[in-house]
N, C-alpha and C positions, 0 to 999 in steps of 0.2 A: 704539192710544192711545200718546201720547208724553209725556215728562216735563213739557211745558209745559201739559198739561191740569190741571184742578183737582185738587189732592192729596186733597181731601175725598172726591171721587167714588171714587178708587182705594181709599182706606182703608175707606170704608163698604162697597164691593163686596167687598173682600178679607175683612173681618171677618164679613160675612154668609155668604160661601161657606165660610170656615174653620169656622164653627160646624157645618157639615154633617158634618164628620169627627168632631167631638167630641160633637155633640148638645147643646152647652151654649152657646147664642148669647151673645155679649158685647153690651153696650149702651153704647158710648162716646158721649160728647157730641161735637158738631162740633169739628174741630181749628182752632185759630188758629195764628198764627206762633209757633213754640216758641223757647225759648232753650236753649242748650246747657247740660247738667247738669254737665259736667266738662271742664276745659281743661288739657291736659298738653302739655308741650313734645314735639313728635313725634320719633320715631326717624328716622334717615336713610331716604330712600325706597329701597325694594327693587325689583328687577326681577322682574316677574311671569313665571313659568315655565309653559308650557303642559303639559297632562297628557302624560306619556310613554306611548308605546306599550308595553304590557307584553311582557316577554320570557318566554315560556312554556317550562318545562323540556321537554327532548326526551322524547317518548312520552306527555306529559300530554294527557288528553282535553280538548279545547277546545270549549266550547259553540258550536253553529252560529251563535247570535245574535252572538257576538263577531266572527267572521270575516265574516258576511254583513251585519251592521248597524253594530256599534260601531266596529270597526277602520277601515273606510273613512272614517267621519266624523272620527275622531280624527286620521287621517293628513292630512285636509284642513285641520284647524285647527292642526296642530303647528307650522307655520312662519308662521302668520297672526297679526297683531296682534289682541288681543281687542277686541270692540266696546265693552266696558266692563271696566275693571280697577280694583281698589281694594286698596291696601296698608294702608288705615286710618290713614295718617299724619295725615289730617284727616277731618272728617265731610263726606261727600259726599251728604247728604240722608237719612241713616238715622234713622228715628224709632222710639222705644220706646213701645209701647202696652200698658197693663194695665187690667184691670177696676178701677174706682174712680178712675182718673186723670181729672181734669177736661180736661186737654189732653195730647196726646202730647208727649213730650220728645225732644230730640235724644239719640241713643244715646251711652252713655259709651265713651270710648276711654282706653287706657292703654298706654304703651310700644309704640305702633304697632299695637295690636290693637283690635278691636271687642268690647265686652263686652255680654253679655245677662244681666241680673240678674233673679232671682225672689226678691223680698223675703220674709222670714218671714211666713207666714200666707196667702200667695197661691199659686195653682196654675197660672197661665198668664201668660207674658210674651212679647210679640211684637215682633220687629224687622221693619221694612218700609221698602222704598225703591222708588218707582215706576220708577226708572231701569233696573231689571232685569226689568221686566215684558216678556216676549217670547212669541213663538208657538213657534218651533222653535229650539233652542239647545243648547249645551254649557256647563255651569256647573261650575267647579272652585273649591274652597276647602279650607282646613284648619280643623278645629275641635278643641276640647279642653275636657273637663270640668275645672273648677277644683277642685271638692271631690270627695271620694271617697265619694259617697252613691249606692249601687247602684241605687236606684229612680228617680233623675233621668233625664230623657230630653230629647234635642234633636230637634225636628221640622223637617223641610224640607218646606214645603207649597206646592202649586201649585194655585190655585183658579181655576175658570172659571164663568161664568154659565150657567144660573141657580143650579145647586146641585151642580155637578160639582167634585170635588177629588181631588188625588193627594197622598199624604203618605208620607214616609220617616221613620220613628222609629228613633233610635239611643239605647239606654239605657246607663247607666253600668255595668250588670251584664252587658254584652256581648251583649244581645239586640237584634235589629233586626226591624222590621216594615214592610212595604210595603202601603199601603192605597189603594184607588182605587174610583171609582164615585160614587154619590149617597147621600144620607141614607137613602133607602128601598131601596137596593141596593148596600150597602157590601161589598166583597170585600177579602181580604187574604192575604198570604203572609208567612212569618216564618222566622227562623233565628238563628244565633249568629255573631259576628264576632270576630276577634282584636283585642285592645286592650291596650296595655301603658302604663298611665299612668306619668309625666305626658306621654308623647309625643303630639304632635299627630296627628290622623287625617286624611289626605288623602281628599277625597271628589270624585267626578266623577259628574254627572248628565247624561244625554243624553235629549232629547225631540225627536222628529222625526216628524211625522205622528201616527199612532196609537200609535207605538212609544216605549217608555221603557226605559232601561237605567241601572244604577247600578254604579259601581266604588268599592270601598273599599280603602284602602291600595294603590291602583293595581292591584288584582286584580278581576276580574269578580265581582259579587255577585248581581245578579238582573236579570231582563228580563221585559217583558210586551209582547206584540204589539198589544194593544188597551186600553192604559191610558187613552186619551182617546176619548170618544164623538165630540166635535166638535173636531178639531185646528185649526180655522180661527180660534178665539178665542185672544187672548193670555192667558197665565197670570199671575195676580196672585201674586207670590212673597212668602212670609213665612218667617222663621226664628223658631221658637217654642221656649221652654224650659218643660218640664212637670215638676212636682214633686208628690209625693203625701204626704210626711211633714210638711209645714208648715214645714220649716227653710229657711234661706237657701240659694239655689242660684245658681251662676254658671258660665257657659261663655264662651269667647272664640273669635273667628274671625279669620282672617288670609288674605291673599293670594287674594282673590277675582278670578276671571276669568270673563268671559262672552263667548261667540262666538254671534252671531246667524246661524243657519244660513240664514235667508231672504236674507242678504246674500252668500251663496256660490253663484254660478251653476253649473249643471250638477253639483250635488252628487250623488254616487252614491246 
């Protein structure tokens, strides 16, 4: 599916599949042409930088998935222009959806960054852009929690029909969780990551075939060889902000790059 398809279909499909991870389906009304919520004079355009190949200390044990799966892919995209890049100096189709909104709104921007807000009293806010729905890809960006509330979490979710979903959760308390599967067969793994607020956190996600890998702060974080049951479907991508204490939550995103691996012939 391509961006010139009907946006309503993508949004409805994504929200339905997203509910499989949370078990709490949202019920939005159909979307009409939104108007932008906030207009700020953009910062100067920045040049997108591809993910660097990590330099591992001598003698450090390197997971086999890094050398066998991730490093060859990252080497291929290192000198290649992204298929989609966004420094958020303007809104390129990002929508904000929350329970209770009659229509999705264009996402807020400020100082050349994309903001995802979770107003007081709500527990889930979603950013969506059909232009980054792909099948096999490398996705890089930077994110940062604006407030120092430890239970807040950012979710990077990749949903596929009819009920398959992959989600990476990063909490402000330095816990991370990787979830995959279906509503009836949900699996997960978890751990702790280094986070030094207010620094931005570089994130790299690789999905190719049935394999998924995540780098955080340019270091290998986790890998799964069978994260997707059917890798032939495009993934509907959402960025979500989750909060449990009912207070106002904000996170921002910058320097997004996406390489479509299906456009690279003879990929290792």
